[in-house]
N, C-alpha and C positions, 0 to 999 in steps of 0.2 A: 323522795320516789319510789321506795321498794327496791333499792339497790344498795349491796354489802358497803364495807367501807373497804373490806377488804378486796372484791373485785375491782371498785375505783382505783386503790392506791394501787394494785397492781393491771394496771392496766398499760404502762408501757414493758412490760414483761409479760404480755400475752403469747408470745410463741410457745412461752416455758410450761405456763398453767392450765392444770387442767377443766377449771371449774367454769372456760365460758364455751360457750356450743359451737360447733361447725361453722355454723351461719354469721357469729359473729366476731367469730379467726378471721376469718377468710372478708367479714366486712371491716377488721382494721386493718388486714394487706393493704384492700384498696384506698382505703385513708390512708399507709403510709404510702401509694404508688404514686398516688393522687396529688399531696402534699409536694413530691418529691420526684414531681412529672418530668424538671428537666434532665436528670437525670435516670429515673426507674421507668417510665411508661406507665403504662395498662397494657402489660402483654394480651394479646388474645387468650391464652390461656388463663391465666387470671379472672376474664369477664367473663368465659364460659365457667368456673368454679363460682363467680356470684350469683349466676344465671343458675343455676344450680338450689339456690335458695330463697332469690332472689325474683319477679317475676321483672318484666319491661320498666314498669310506674316504680316500683321500690329500689330499683334498680337508676333511674334517676333521681329519684327524691335521694341516695344515698349520694348523690354525685355533688351533686346542689345541695346536702347536708353539708357536708364534705368542706365543701369549697365556700362556703360561710362562717365555720368558722375557722376557715384560712383565714378569709375576707378580716373577719373579727381580730384575729392575731397581729395579721401584719399593720392594719391602723395605727393595733394599741402600741405595740414596739416602733410604729412611726411619731405618735404621739410622745414618745417617753416612758411611756409606764413601763414601769418593774415590774415582776414579780417579787413581792416581801416570804417570802412565808408565813404571812401571820396568815 
């Protein structure tokens, strides 16, 4: 879909990568906070930074997408699926 392997493989190291835009970085940070909401929550400061790049509808869409992916992961884990690396 036009995404480079470098950007895909470096997703977990997005903090250190210069090839993600500021909008992408703040979306990835939001994903971390939503995924770890019991311990990280979504601070007002992060919400404000996200809103610098995304309007209200886009923010809602991001939160819904993050939660959908988290849901798929949890269902997969609960069903005993294990990543094989293949």
